[in-house]
N, C-alpha and C positions, 0 to 999 in steps of 0.2 A: 700305783705308787710311782711308776716311771713318769706318768703325766704330771703328778704333783711335784716331783723333783725338777722336771723341765720347766714348769711354771714358776717354781721358786727361783731357779737360776735366771730366768728372763726378768723377773721382778727385781732380783738383786742387781742385774746388769743395768736395768732402767734407772734404779736408784743411784747406782754409782755414777752413771752418765749424768743424771740430774745434779748430783753434787759437784761434779767436775764443771758442768756448765754454769752453776751458780758461782763457783769460784773463779771462773774465767769470764772475760768479756767477749772472747772470740773463740769459736769452736768450728772445726771442720768435720763434716759428715760425709760418708759415702753417698753416692747418688741415689741409693735405694732407701735411705732413711730420711724421711721428710719431717721437718720440725713444725710445730704449730706456733701461734704467736706468743706463746708463753714459755717457749723453750723445751717443751716435751716432744718426744717422737709421737707422731700421730698413730692412733690405735692400730690401723691395718698393717703398719710397718714394724710393730714391736716384736714380732717373731724373729726379726733380723737384728735385734738390739745387740747381739754379739759382734756385729760388724762395726760398732761405733769406734773401736780402736784400730780398725784395719788400715786407716790412712796414715797412722802415725808411726814414725821411726824413732831413732835415738833423739834425745833432747827435744822431744815433743814437736818434731817438725813433720809437716805433711809430706808424705813420700808418694809420688806419682810415677807410674811407668806406662809408656804408651808406644804404639807403632807410629810410623810416619804416614801421612796422607789421611789423618782423621783427628778425632777429638779424645781427650781425657776430661772427665767431668767430676765435680763434686759440689757439695753445699758448703757455704759459710754462714754461720749463725752469729749475729751480733746480739748480745744480751746485756741489758742495762737494768739494774734494780729499781731505778726511779726515772721519771721523765727527764730527758736530756737530749742535747744535740750531739751528733757524732759525725765522724768522717771515716770512711772505709776506703782503703787504697790497696789494690791488688796488682802486683807486677811480677813478671818473669823476664828480666832484661835479655834482649837478644839483638845484637847490632845488625844482624842480617834480616831481622823481622820475619823469620820463618816460624818462630813461636809467637803466638798472639793470644791475648786474653779477651774473651767476651764475658761481660758481667751483666747479670740480670737480677733485678729485684723481684722476689717472689710475692705474688699477690695472694692473700689469704681469703679464700672464698667461704662464705657462710652457707652451709648446706641445710636446707629446710628439713631434710629427712631425718637427720640425727642431731641437729642444733650444734654442730661442731664446725671448726675452721680447718680447711685444707689448702695447702699451697698448690698452685697449678700454673696460672698465667705468668708468663715471664716478661717483665718490662725491661727493655734494654736501657742500661745506664752507663755512664762513663766509668772507667776503671777506678777513678777517684770519685766517690759518691758522698755527698753531704746531705744530711737530713736530721730528723729527730725521732725519738720514740715517745709516745705512740706515733706511728706514721699518720700524718693528718688525713690523707685521702682514704685510707683503709678503714678508718672510723672504728677501731677496736678499743674499747674501754679497758684500761689497765694493761695494754700490750707491753710486754717486756722484752720480746725477741723479734728480730727481723732476719729472715733467711734470704740468701742470695745463691743463685745458681752460677757456677763458674765453669765456663768452657775453655779448655786450653787447646787451641788449634795447633797442630804440628804439621807443617807442610811436608810434602812427599820428598823434598830435597833438603830437609833439615840435616845438619851434621849430627852424627851419633855422639852420645855421651851425656853428661849431666849438666843441667841448667839449674841455677839457683834463683829463687825469688822470695817474695814476702807477701803476706797479707797483714796490713797494719791498721789498727783501730785506734782512733784518738776520741776520747770522751772524758768529761769531767777532769780535765788536766792530766789524764792518765793515757799513756801510749802502751798498747798491747801489740806485740809483734809475733806473728806465727810464721816461722821459716817454711819455705816450699822448696822441695827438691824434685825435679823432673828428670827422669832417665828416659832418653830416646833410644829405642831399639832399632835394629837394622831392618826389621820387617816393614813392608809398605802395605797398607790396607788396599786391596784391589778396588779399582774405581767402579767396576761392574758388580752389581748385587746379584746374589744367587736367589734371592726372593724379592719379587716386585711387591711393594706395598702400595696399593692404590687408595686414594682418599676421594671419596665420591661426593657429589653435590648436585643440586638441581636448580637450573635457571640462574638468574642474576638479581632478582628483585630483592633478595635478602641483603645485598650489598648496600642498598639505600637505607635499610633499617640499621645496619651495624655501623655505617658511616653517615649517620643522619645529618651531622653538621655540614659535611661536604655536599650532601644531596640538597639540603635546604637552600644553599647559596644559589643554586641554579637548577631547580627541579625540572624545568622544561627541556633543558639541553644536557642534563647530566649523563643520560644513558648513550649519548653520542659524543661525550667530551673525552679529551685526552686523559684526563684524571680517571675517568671510569675504566678505560682499557688498561691504563697503567696499574690500576688496582687489581684487576683480573690477573695481569701478569705477575703482580706481587704475590698473589695467592699461589700461583704456580711455583714461584721462586722459593717461597718459604718451605714447601714440601720438597722441592728439588734439593735445597740445601740440606735437608734432613733425610736424604736418600730415598725419597718417595716420589710419587707422581700424583697428579690432580686431575680429576674428571669432572666436567660440568655437562650434565645432560640438558640439552637446549630446547626440549619440547615437553609438553604436558601429556596427560593421559588421553586428551581428546585430539592430540596431534598438532595443536597450535605451537608454532616455532617462534622463539624470540628472534628479533631482527638481527642481533649480533651473532647468531649462531648459524645463519644460512644466507646465501646470496638471494637477491631479489629476483622474483619470477614474474613473468607476464605471459598472457595468452593461455590457450587451452588446446588439448589434443596435440596434433602434430605441430602446432604453432607455439606450444609452450617452450620458453627459453629463459635463460638467465639474462637480466639486464644490468645488474650491478654487483660487483664484489666488494664494494667499499668497506662496509662495516665488518664483513667476514674477514677480509684481509687485515684490517686494523686489529681485530681480535686475535686472529690465529697466525698471521704472518711471522711475528717475532717468536712465536712458540714453535712453529714448524721449521724455521730455519735456525733456531737456537739462539738468536741474538738477545732474546729476553733474559738469557742467563750469562751474558758476557761478563758481568761483574762478579760472578760466582766464584767461590773457592774451588768448586768442582769444575771439571773440564766442560765448557758449554756444549750442549748437543740438543738436537730437536727432541721435542716430547715423543716418547715411544708409542703412545696410544692416544686416540681422541675419538669422541663420539661424532658421528655424522648426524645431520638433522633428519635423515631418512626415517620415515615412519609411515603407517598406512595412509596418512593424509598429506604427506609431503615426500617427493615433489609432485606426486600425482593425486588428484582428488579421489577419495575413496568412493565418492558417488559413482564413479565409472569402473569400480572394481569388477574384474571378469570381462571387461569389454576392451576393444582395441584402443580406445582412447586412454585408458589407464596405462596400458603398456607403452603407448606412444609418449605420454608425458614422462613417465618414469625413465625410459631409455634415453630420450632427448636430454633431460637435465643431468642425469648421472653421467652420460657421455661428456657433457660439457664440463662437469666437475672433474672428471678424470683428466681431461685435456688441460684444464687450468692448473691442477696440482702438478702435472707433469712439466708444464712450461715453467712453473715456479721452482722446480727442482725439489718439491716436497716429497721425496721418495724414501725417507728414513722413519716414517711414522705409519703406524697401522691405523687406517681409517675404518672405524667400526660401524657396521650396519647392525643396529641393535633395536629390538622392539621391547618397550618398557610397559606396554599397556596390559590390562586385564579386563576381561569382559564385564566383570562386576562393576567396573567404573563407568560402564555404559557409553563408552566412546566407540568401541568396535566390538563385533560379535564373536571374537575369538581371543584367546590368550596369547600374547607374545612373550610375556615374562612369566617364568616358572609354570610352563605348560603342564597341565595335569591330564588333559584329555587328548588321546592319540589323534583324533580327528583334526585337531588344530595344527598338526605338523604339515598338513598339505600346504598351508600358507608359506611355510619356510621353503618348501620345495619350489613353489611358484616364484618366490622372490629370488631364489638361487637361479632360476631360469632367466629372470629379468636381468639380474646382475651380469650373467654371462653374455647376454645380448648387448648390454650397455658397454661393457668393458672390452678393450682390445686384449687378445689372449696373451700378448707379450708385454703388457704394460708394466713399467717399473714402479708404479704407484701401488701400494699395498691396501687393497680393500679386503677387510676381514669380517666375515659373518660371525657375530657374537650371539651367544644364547646364555641367559641366566637360568639355571635348571635346578630343580629340587625333586619333586614328586617322582617323575617318570624318567629321571636322568639315565638310568641304565638302558632303557629302550631307546632313548633319543641318541645315545652314544652310537647305537646301531643304525637307526633310520637316517640320521643326519651325518653319517660318516662321509667325509669329503665335502660337506657343505659348511657346517659350523667348524670354525678353526680356533675360536676362543670360547672356552667353556668356563663360566663362573658358577660354581657349584655350591649349593647349600652344604655347609660343613658337616652338619649332623648326619644327613643322609649319605653324603660321600664317605663318611667314616665306616660304613659297612660294605663298601665296594673297594676293598683293598687293592684289587688288581687294576682298577680303572686308571690311576695316574700314569703308571708305566705304559699301559696299553695306548692311552691317548697321546702321551709324549712320543712314543715310538712311531706313531703315524704322523707326527709333525704338528700336532695341535698344542695350543697354549692352555694350561689349566690353572685356574685360580679358585679359591673358595672365599666365602664371604660371611660377614657378621658385623657387629658393632664394637667400638672400642670400650674397654672397661672404664668405669667411673672413677673419680678421685677417692671414693670411699672404699675401693678395692686396694689390695696390696700394690705397692709401687711396681712390682715385677710383673703384675698381671698382663700388662701391655706386651710383654715379650712372648707370651704363649703363642700368639698367632703367627709371627714369623717363624718361631721355632717349629710349630706344627707343620707349616708349609714345607720347611726344609726336611723335617723327618719323614713326611708323607711323600716327598719327591714331586710336589706340585710347584708351579712356577710363581705363584703369588697369592696374595690375600687382599681382599677388598673390604675396607671400612665403609659401610654403606652410606654413612653420613658423618661428616667431620667438621662442618663449618657452622653449626647451629648450637650456640652455647646457651640459648634460652633467653627470655625477656630481660632478666636481671642476673647475669652470672656473677656479678660483683658482690651483691648483698643477699640475694635469694637464689642460690645456685641449685640446679637440679641434679648435679653430679657429673655432668659432662659426657654422658654416654653417646652424645651426637656432636661432639666438639673436641678437636685436638689443637685448635688455634682460636685466637680471639681477636676482636677489633683493637687496634692500638689507639683509636681516636681519643679515648678518655685520657690518654697520657701524652697527647700531642704527637703521636706517631701516626702518620698517614697511611700505614700499611698494617697488615695482620701481624700479630706477635705469636710466638710459639708457646707451647706448654711444657711442663716437666715430663709429661707422658710422651710427647713427641720426641723430646731429647733422649729419653731412655730408649725408645724404639729405635732411634737412629744408631745409638751406641750398640744396641743388640744387632742391628744389621751389619755393623762393622765387624763384630765378632763372628757372625755367621759367614761373612765373606772370607775372613781369615781361616776359619775352620775348613771351609769347603776348599780353599786353595791348597790344603795339605793332603787332598785325597790322592795325590801321586805317591806320597810316602806311606800313608795309611789308608786302609780300605774305607770307602764312604760309609759302609755299614758300621764299622767299628767306631768311626768318628761320631756318627749319629747315636749309637747306642751309649757311648760314654757321655755325650752331651745330655741325653735324656736322663741318665742315672744322676748326673751332676745337678740337673735342674730340680728334680723332685723325687729322686730315687725310683724312677719309673723304668720300665722296659719299653722297647719299641712296640710290643704287642699292646701295652696299656693305651697307646694313642689311637687304636683302632677298635671298632666294635665288630662282633661277629655278624655275619649276614643273617638277618631275622627272617622268620617265616613270611612276614608281610611283604617282603621283596618279591615274592612269587605271585602276589595278588595284583590284579589291575589297580593302578594308582588311585582311581576314583573310589576305591573301597578302603583306602588308608584312613586311619583316624590319628589325630594329633597325639592322643594318649599312647597309641601303639608306637609312634615314632619316639616319644619320650622313653618308653620302656626299652626300645631297641638301642638307644644311645646312653643308657644308664651307666653302662660300664665305664665309658671314658669320663663321664661327668663325675663319677665317684673317684676314679683314679687320679684325675687331674684338677680336682676342685681345690681352690684356695692355695695357690703356690705361695710359699713364704717370701718375705721381702728379700731374703738372701739367695733366692732361686737362680736369678741370672748372674749374680755375682759369682757363684760357683762355676757356671759355664764360662764366664769371662776368665776366671782363673785357670780353667782348663785350657782355653785357647792360648793364654799368655804362656803357660808352661810348655805347650808345644812349640811356640815360637822360640823359647829359650833352648829347647832341644835342638831345633833347626839350626840355631847359631852354632 
């Protein structure tokens, strides 16, 4: 009976929302309610339909409240009953220019899986936007609604108080005005994140596919052109602007390294040495000194982590493994790298020694990634010895041994203690080693866990589970294993975006990547986590975490962990995938399908604490 009552209330709210939208030409929606191209809330977000009125105050004005040093976001939906041209203008005047508006048109992707439309890619447009419905390029027959994402940026030194603005729609000789009221609070969102969100990718060849027009103009020189390197830096910037980091792994499973990811080598044995840093420095120089982010709203700083090209085949040829020649090549080149980084002053970045290969790919006879067999750990011990020989003991350059672990992580935490300093852990298996994050962090290690982003067919708040889980667990970060691969045709035949949080802007005349709704929501989540964590001097961290979990989905902190299963005491080569599924069933059931309002509730909790602090 209760379920039927809840369903009736939701249907009633959706019906009311639909009537309001039909009666008005312009509607504001909270960031967690996405509209389809016909003005209805997309199905995965309808559990949060009660949020539809949460933006509105007296006299039907949009009421926003935010801290300084960050963003407040919402959707605007233009709805016209018949084909027509229209103009949308969004302003919040501020003579000091501390409050700024970023307006994006939302692209409606057709997903083949369920034959529906979902908004995700965000096309930057001017704050005064002129177009028509249906939007010509989105090719949606009988489209009656167009959604826009509005970012209101509030600089950290913005004056406190209330700012007034408007969203104004002109269509069919009619003007609809929606007043906007922004209240700027005293709180300043910390610039440092409490959770590192890493966005991973592989190589650079995909850039030529996603920016095919630029590539075709000069295919022979493109991979060494200024445009190519500027595009790589633009990918770093879009994630940096959204409080994340970007990783590009520059070598394949056979050990072949892309030319822009490593210096040029010559010779063999003791004669092997670096002959040119040209492409490497063009690629990484602006990232390692922070100048790539000089125009950012965030304080420019060097990237905190980067993959090194080091693998079993580089800089030493694996043909000589176990011989003095391999050691000589490795030590010579790594020593030169350390000296170059030191002379350049690149001492604020963690340079990762990371092995991504698996023996089943038949490149090398041992696993470097997700090691399952204990005998393979001897290679890690040997590389640690080689690194210590190559690096001065007091070097200010941070070389960090990284391991991505799953099956045998508990044993590796012991065997590789003092060797591996950056642990990227499979989240499912880590979930039944509750003691591990504190143990690893206490000894000075960095701990991330990994997975893939949710697709657009999931609830809008699903993207927030990963940062929240990292904070609740007490780990340092989360890795989206692939975030730059939207598929062959994301515009009209979308696969859901589970390997993409950004898109190529080339279709829209933008020579850089463009963000997604999910990336924006993730950024706003990270803002809230930074605010919550900053209050741990007034409230215990455990109480902050417990209340955030309860606000999110009425869970307890215990719900975010699994009990240690019997299989954890077996050799990892005896583990079965089905047994792992059984061992993680508790968290899957407890945390499955967060409602669209899940993070809104956490945000409200964070803002209430800021009000108390005032």
